[in-house]
Biopython code that builds the backbone (N, CA, C, O; Angstrom):
import numpy as np
from Bio.PDB.StructureBuilder import StructureBuilder

atoms = [
    (1, "MET", "N", (0.663, -1.227, 0.087)),
    (1, "MET", "CA", (0.092, 0.131, 0.065)),
    (1, "MET", "C", (0.963, 1.244, 0.071)),
    (1, "MET", "O", (0.861, 2.063, -0.843)),
    (2, "MET", "N", (1.872, 1.412, 1.033)),
    (2, "MET", "CA", (2.701, 2.490, 1.065)),
    (2, "MET", "C", (3.398, 2.568, -0.283)),
    (2, "MET", "O", (3.198, 3.488, -1.076)),
    (3, "THR", "N", (4.049, 1.770, -0.452)),
    (3, "THR", "CA", (4.845, 1.688, -1.899)),
    (3, "THR", "C", (4.118, 2.316, -3.016)),
    (3, "THR", "O", (4.473, 3.309, -3.652)),
    (4, "LYS", "N", (2.832, 1.458, -3.203)),
    (4, "LYS", "CA", (1.916, 2.119, -4.180)),
    (4, "LYS", "C", (2.002, 3.349, -4.424)),
    (4, "LYS", "O", (2.373, 3.921, -5.449)),
    (5, "LEU", "N", (1.541, 3.865, -3.154)),
    (5, "LEU", "CA", (1.131, 5.401, -2.887)),
    (5, "LEU", "C", (2.221, 6.191, -3.166)),
    (5, "LEU", "O", (2.116, 7.247, -3.790)),
    (6, "SER", "N", (3.374, 5.708, -2.702)),
    (6, "SER", "CA", (4.591, 6.422, -3.012)),
    (6, "SER", "C", (4.987, 6.490, -4.499)),
    (6, "SER", "O", (5.403, 7.548, -4.971)),
    (7, "ARG", "N", (4.897, 5.676, -5.042)),
    (7, "ARG", "CA", (5.098, 5.405, -6.508)),
    (7, "ARG", "C", (4.211, 6.232, -7.214)),
    (7, "ARG", "O", (4.755, 6.868, -8.117)),
    (8, "SER", "N", (2.981, 6.416, -7.069)),
    (8, "SER", "CA", (2.019, 7.151, -7.483)),
    (8, "SER", "C", (2.362, 8.756, -7.424)),
    (8, "SER", "O", (2.234, 9.506, -8.391)),
    (9, "SER", "N", (2.789, 9.128, -6.209)),
    (9, "SER", "CA", (3.042, 10.352, -5.769)),
    (9, "SER", "C", (4.180, 10.667, -6.603)),
    (9, "SER", "O", (4.039, 11.678, -7.292)),
    (10, "VAL", "N", (5.132, 10.123, -6.693)),
    (10, "VAL", "CA", (6.668, 10.283, -7.543)),
    (10, "VAL", "C", (6.206, 10.319, -8.754)),
    (10, "VAL", "O", (6.651, 11.259, -9.413)),
    (11, "ALA", "N", (5.223, 9.403, -9.466)),
    (11, "ALA", "CA", (4.765, 9.696, -10.865)),
    (11, "ALA", "C", (4.107, 11.096, -11.040)),
    (11, "ALA", "O", (4.357, 11.728, -12.066)),
    (12, "ALA", "N", (3.470, 11.494, -10.308)),
    (12, "ALA", "CA", (2.444, 12.583, -10.362)),
    (12, "ALA", "C", (3.866, 13.743, -10.172)),
    (12, "ALA", "O", (4.123, 14.598, -11.019)),
    (13, "ALA", "N", (4.377, 13.614, -9.360)),
    (13, "ALA", "CA", (5.566, 14.825, -9.339)),
    (13, "ALA", "C", (6.444, 14.913, -10.410)),
    (13, "ALA", "O", (6.796, 16.034, -10.777)),
    (14, "VAL", "N", (6.876, 13.875, -10.999)),
    (14, "VAL", "CA", (7.724, 13.704, -12.029)),
    (14, "VAL", "C", (6.717, 14.437, -13.463)),
    (14, "VAL", "O", (7.137, 15.325, -14.204)),
    (15, "SER", "N", (5.635, 13.917, -13.538)),
    (15, "SER", "CA", (4.599, 14.513, -14.531)),
    (15, "SER", "C", (4.513, 16.098, -14.360)),
    (15, "SER", "O", (4.725, 16.787, -15.358)),
    (16, "ALA", "N", (4.211, 16.708, -13.136)),
    (16, "ALA", "CA", (3.907, 18.010, -13.049)),
    (16, "ALA", "C", (5.408, 18.657, -13.384)),
    (16, "ALA", "O", (5.507, 19.695, -14.037)),
    (17, "TYR", "N", (6.496, 17.980, -12.901)),
    (17, "TYR", "CA", (8.069, 18.790, -13.195)),
    (17, "TYR", "C", (8.242, 18.825, -14.708)),
    (17, "TYR", "O", (8.840, 19.753, -15.253)),
    (18, "LEU", "N", (7.628, 17.642, -15.488)),
    (18, "LEU", "CA", (8.031, 17.713, -16.744)),
    (18, "LEU", "C", (7.163, 18.718, -17.543)),
    (18, "LEU", "O", (7.490, 19.397, -18.516)),
    (19, "ARG", "N", (5.986, 18.647, -16.899)),
    (19, "ARG", "CA", (4.982, 19.517, -17.506)),
    (19, "ARG", "C", (5.404, 21.153, -17.548)),
    (19, "ARG", "O", (5.321, 21.838, -18.567)),
    (20, "THR", "N", (5.816, 21.584, -16.389)),
    (20, "THR", "CA", (6.576, 22.871, -16.111)),
    (20, "THR", "C", (7.538, 23.071, -16.936)),
    (20, "THR", "O", (7.633, 24.079, -17.636)),
    (21, "CYS", "N", (8.283, 22.190, -16.926)),
    (21, "CYS", "CA", (9.511, 22.344, -17.797)),
    (21, "CYS", "C", (9.366, 22.696, -19.180)),
    (21, "CYS", "O", (10.363, 22.822, -19.893)),
]
sb = StructureBuilder()
sb.init_structure("model")
sb.init_model(0)
sb.init_chain("A")
sb.init_seg("    ")
for serial, (resi, resn, name, xyz) in enumerate(atoms, 1):
    if name == "N":
        sb.init_residue(resn, " ", resi, " ")
    sb.init_atom(name, np.array(xyz, "f"), 0.0, 1.0, " ", f" {name:<3s}", serial, name[0])
structure = sb.get_structure()
């Protein structure tokens, strides 16, 4: 559960970072 949430959070952060860039 925690790992899945962490992965989702990381993916969302990366997506937002790439979009901002």
